[in-house]
N, C-alpha and C positions, 0 to 999 in steps of 0.2 A: 259746349264748354270751350272757352278760348284757351286751349292747352296744346302743347307740341306733341300731337298724337300721330301715329302712323295711319290709323283708321279706327272706326267704331264698329264693332262686329256684333253687338248684342241685338238680337231680334226675338222678342217674346213669342212670336208665332212659331218659332222653331222648337220651343219647349225643351231647351237644354236645361239640365238641372245642375251641372257642374262642368268646370274646365279641368281636364286631366292632363297633368304634365307628364311627358314621356322622357325616359332617360336618353341622353345623348342628342336631344333635340334643341333647336334654337328657341329661346324664350323671347317673346315679343310683348311690348307694352299692351297691345290689343288683347292678348290672352288674360293678363292680370286684370285689366279694366273690365273685360267681359265677365269674369268671375265675380267681381264686385257688383256689377250691374245685375247679375243673376240673383245674388243674395239680397240686394236691395229690393228687387222686384218681388221676390218671394215674401220677404218680411212685410213690405208695405201692402201687398195684396192680401196677405193674411190679416193684417191689422184692419184694413178697410172692410174685409168680409165680416169680421167680428164686431167692429165698432160701427160701421156705416160710413157715410160720406164725411162726417165730422163728429167729434165728441171728445170729452175729457174724462179722466178718472175721477170718480166720486171722492170728495175730500181734497182733491188737488187739481180741480178743474181750473185751467188758466184762462187768461184774457177776459176776466170780468171787467166790464166797462163802466166807468163813472164819469158823467159829464159835469164839468166844473166851469161855471161862467158867471156873468153878472158882476160880482164884486171884484173880479180879477181883471188885470189889464188886458190879457189875451185869454179868450176861451180855450179850454183844453179838455182832453180826455185822460183819465187815469186808467192805465192798463195794468191790472193786477196780475201777480205772478201765478205760476202753475204750468201745467202741460195741457196741450190740446193737439188732437190728431185731425189732419185734413187729408182725405183720400189716402190714409195710411201713413202720411208724413208727420213725424213728430215735430211740434213747434214748442219751444220752451220760452216762457215769458218771465222766468225768474230773473231778477236783477242781481248780479254778483256784487258782493260787498267789496269796496275798495280796500287795498292794503293799508296798513298803518305804518307811516314812516317813522324812523327813529328820530325823536326830537333832539334839538341842539343841546339841551342841558342833560341829556341822558336819562330823563324820566319820562315814562309813557303818559300820555294824556288820555284818561278814560273817556270812552264815548266818541273818540275822534273818528272811528271807523263806521259810525252809525250812518245810515242813509235810508232814504225811502225805499220800501220794498216793492215799488211799482215803477213802471216807466210812465211817461206822459206822452201825449201825441207829438210834441215837438222834439223830444229827444229819444224816441224809440230807436233801437240800435241800427235798423236797416231802413228807416223811413226817411230821414234827412228832410223833414218838413221845414220850410222857411216862412216866417210870418210876412216877409216882404215879397214873396213870390206869388204872382197871381194864381189863383186856384188852390192854394194850399190852406187858406183859412177855413175854419170850420163853419158850416152853416149855422144860422141862428134857429134853435128849436122854437123860439117864441114866434117866429114868422112861419116856419113850416117844420114838422118833424122830419128827421132823417135817419137813415140806417147806418150803422157802423159795421163794417165787415173786415174780414181777414183775407189777404191775398198771399199766396205762398208760391215760390218757385226756387229753382236752384241755379247757381252760377259758379264758374271756376274762379279761384283766387290763387294768384301766384305770388312769388316773393316780391314782385313790384308793388303789390298792395299790402302785403304782410311781411315785412322784413324778417320777422321771427322765424319764418319758414326756411331761411337761408342758413346753411351750416357754415359758419365763419371759418372753421378749421380747414375747409376745402380751398380757401383763398379767395380774396376779393375779386379776382379776375374770372373765377369760374362761374358758370351759370347756376341758376337755381336747380333743385332736384325735382321732387314731385310737387305737383300742384294739389289743391284741395277743392272739393266740391262743397259748397256752402248752401244751407237752407236759408233763404231770405224770406222773412215774414214782415208784412207791413199792415198796420191798422189804418183804414181809410174811411172817410164818410161817403155816403151815396144819397143824393136827394131822392125822395120817393117818386118824383116825376120821372126818373130814369127807369122806374119799375112800372110805369103806367098806373100809378095809384093816385087817386085824387086826394086833395086836402080834406082834412076832417080828423076823425078819430080812427086811425087804421087799426085793424085787428092784427096782433102778432102772427097768428097762423097765416093770414092772408099775405102779410109781408114776407114771411118765410117762403111760402110757395112761389110768390112772384120773384123773389131773389133767386131761387133755385133755377127758374127759367132763364133769368138774366145771366147767371153764372155759367149755365150750360152753353149758352150762345157765346159768351166771352171766352170760354176755354176751348171751344171747337176750332180746329184749324180752318182758316178762310182762304188759303192760297195753296196752289200745287205747282210743282216744278219738275221738269225732266232734264236729264243731262246726257250728253253723248260726246264722242270724239270723232271728228271728221278731218281727214287729211286736207290741209289748206292747198289752194290752187298753186301757190308759189312756194311749196315746201322745199326746205333745204335737202338736196339730194346727196349730201356727203354721208356715206355709210359709216364713217368713223365717229360721227356724232349721234345720229339717230338712224334706225333702220329705214330704208327708202319707202317701205310699205306701211310704216307706222302711222296710225291716225293721230295718236297723241305724240306731239313733236318735242315735248320737254326733255331735257337731258337728265332729269332726276325724278325720283318718285315724289309725289306731292299729295297733300290732302287739302283740296280746295274747299273753301268755305264761302258760300254765297249767303249773305245776311241782309235782311231788310233794314234799311237805315231809317227812312221816314215812312211811317205807316199811313193807312187810309186806302182810298180807292186807287185803282191803277193809274189814273191820270195825275195823282198827287204823290204816289209812292216812289221811293228810290231804293237802290240797293248798292252794296259794296262787296268786294270779294278779296280774298287773301289766299295765296297758295300755301300758307303755313298755318291754316286754321285760325288766323287772327292771333297767333301766339307771340308775335314779334313785338315786344313792348320795351320801353325805355323809361325807367324811373326819373322823375324830374327833381332836380335839386333847387332850382331857382328860376323864377319867371321875371323878366324885365322887358315889358312892352311886347315886341314881337320876337325877342330873343329868349331862348329857353336853354338853360344849362342842365345837361343830363348827367346822371351818375355813370353811365357808360354809353358808348356809341355802338356797341355790339361786338361780337367775337370774331366775325369774318365778313367778307364781302357779301355773303348771302343773307346775313342776318343783321345788317347795319342799315344806315340811312344814306340816301343819295339825293342830290338836288333833283327835284321833280316828283319825289315821293309824296303821296297823300297820307296824312296822319290825323289821328283823332286825339285831341288834347282833352283828357278826361281825368276823373278821380273816382275814389270809392263811392262817393255820394251819387254822382251821375250814373255810374255803372249800376248801382242798386236801383235807381229810379228809372233806368232804361231811357234816359234822355237822349234824343237824337241831336247831337251837337254838330255844327258845321265842320266838315273836313277841311284841313288847311294844307297848303302846299309847302314843301321844304324849298326855300329860296336860296339859302346859303349855309355852308358848313364851316365852322371854326374848330378844326380837329384838335389842336393843342389844348384848347380850353373846354372842349366837349360842349360847344354851344351850337345851337341850330336857330337860324332865323326863319320864321314862318311868314306866310303870305299875309296874315292879318293877326291882330291881337286876339287871343282866345276869349271865350265868353267870360265876362268879369266875375261870374259866380263860380268859376272853376279854377282850381289850382292855387287859391290864395291861402288855404289852411293846410299846413304841412301834415297834420295828423290824418288828413283824408288821402294822403299818398297820391299826389298827382302823377300822371305818367302819359307818355305818348304811345299810341298803338298804330302800327304801320298797316296800311292797306295797299294792295298791289295793283288796283286799276289806275289808269292814267286819264283816259278820256272815254266818252261814250263809244260803244261799238259801232262800226260802220254798217249801215243798213241802207240798201237801195242806193248805193253810190254816194251817201252822205254820212257825215260823222255827227252823232248826237252830242251836244254840249252837256257838261255836268250840271247838276242842280244841287247847290250847297256842298259841292265836292263829291257827290254821289251820283250813280248812274240812274237815270230815269227808267222805270219799269216799262217795258213794251210787251204786251201780251200777244200770244198767237203767232210768234215768229221766233226762230232760233237766233240767239244773241251770242256772238263769239266773245270768249274771255281772253285766252291766249293759247298758243301752241296746239291748236286744234280742238280745245275744249269749248263746248257750246252749251248753253242752257236755254230752256223754253218755259215761259210762264203761261199757265192755262188761263183762258179768258174768264172774266167774271170774278176774279179773286179780290179778297179783302185782306190787306196787308197790315201786319203788326210789327212794330219796332222790336228787333231782337230775334224774330223768327229766322231760322237758318237751315240750310241744307249742306251736307258734307259729301264731297265727290272725290274719292281716291283715284289718282291717276298713276299708272304703272308703266315703266319703260319696258318691262319684260313682255308685256302683251301689246304695247303700243296703243293702249286705250284706257278708258275709265271703267271703274267697277260700278255698274248701274243695272238694276233689274230691267229685263226686256221680256216681251211676249214671244210667242212661238214664231212670229214673223220677224223677230229681232228689232222690234220697235221699242224705244225706251218708254218705260211706264212713268206716269205722273205720280209724284209722291207728295204727301203732306210734309210739313217741316219736321226735322229731327228734334227740334225744340224751338221755342221755350214752352215747356208744359206748365200751364198756369192752373192754380187751384184756389178755390174760394170757399168761404164759410161765413154765414151771418153771425154776428156777435150780439148786437143790441139794437133796439129801437128807441131813439132819444126823442122824447116829446117835450122835454123841459128840464131845467136843473132839478135834480132830485127825483125826476120822473123818467125812469129808464126801464124798458121791458127787456128781460134777458132772453135771447134767442139761442143760447147755446144748448147743447145736449151733454148729458153726463151718463156714464155707465158704472155699474157696480163691479167690484172685483169678482172673479170667478170662484175664488176660494171662499168657502163658508164653513161654519161650525159643523162638526160631524153630528148627524142626528142621533138621538138617544138610543134607538133600536140598533143602529149600526155600532154605536159605542159599546153596548152590552155584548154584541157578537164579538167585537174585538177583544173585550175583556175575557170572555169565555175562551177564546182561542189562546190568549196569553196564559191563562191558568192551565189549560191543557198542555201547552208546551212546557210549562214549568214542571208539571207533574210527570211528564214523559222524561224530562231530563233527570228528575230525582229518581225515577225507576231505573233508568239506565245506570245511574251512579251507585245504586244500593248494593249490588253484588260485589262491586269493588270494595265498598266500605266494609261489608261483612267479612270478606277475606282478610282485610287489613286487621279487623278486630280479632279474628281467630288467630292470625299469625302473632299478634301482640300477646294474646293470652298464653299461647304455647311457649313463647319466649320467656314470659314471666314464670311459668311453671318450671321450665328447665332451669332457670336461675335459682328457684327454690330448692330443687333436688340437689343441686350442687352445694 
């Protein structure tokens, strides 16, 4: 999650069930976030154990797929509403109805709020498919059947992407408050050749089994990283700034984020890093060639932009698609007008639509790390991956990529660095050697939806489950009725003596009145 966090402390292997606040203690963001992570882990694990890897509730099973082609200009898929669970994660395909504006003449227009109750392939909320982009068009089932599947993951959303998260009462100059974690779902096609299935009439069960193997391979982490802090040879000896014996030489606590930029094999992969977990972002108001006008330049010198910084010009669509865009260098700052000149024009598909909320994300690497007396040049603004050797980031922080890794865009590792210990928080073995770790994210989840063999010919690959609640059996109902009658009789018996005394008292009072 690209958010301004102190650290991420949730570890499922520790089996913590709750975070307990203590009186008079400091409250940290990590404690609250760990409690949320514990609850999510418990809820999703329970749902996955009961439902299985994927499934939807009977009568409300979402993501029914309908292929529409031939007589339309662009082939598409209709994604019908409902709910579906993938590895315990709830995905909601219901399409909200738009609001009804007040008409100019003061009379409402009936039916103006009506809309299709389904999404289509081109306008799904997190898909951002483009007919003009290579690879986004749907395959033709007339030439070869294809599979339609659902991919699910989570990402952080800040006020830079969703201005509604900002509380305007706090003032325009104040930063945003809490970020949000968003479930991103996308419906995508997959040729059967990717599943090693030959052309012909594929059996849905065979396709489902082949997809499960493909999904398992795609969701498994393919790279490992270790981190450490080593005192640089020419460390600053000024004890007023950093302890002389400190391995981590930074003056402040940081949460370093090492993130894969371009995926693939090690020879093609690149990475980028941030000392602020990639949370330093600047909403874009206007783009004019290489000049970008920002909504703000940051609150202080630590969280602003400087000439030489590398930035990622992106928007909601590219962030959801996990596109690896070239990183650009800040060449010039125009502070009075809040403008930044970049080293090149951004990708023409990015930042042209205001409703996609374009923004700059700052990364803190400058050039490739020095190795064996030479400096590695950047590739597309990112650092080339070098396996099997320690790579310096800054201030004594170093990372190590294990050999034989396969890298995926967006995968990342978090490295807390602390001035109190003069080191980084990273697991080590008994000999104090750093342990290799799989990425902290992104966790990808997949589920098959349909096998499209032609227009009007779609095999449903979804699963559905029935509600746990059922009608009470007749024998159990008879027992419950008997218990209810017994309870009523017991209540009547307990109330009878009181009623008898009341009647006796009333008769005595009537007799006394007669004697008078």
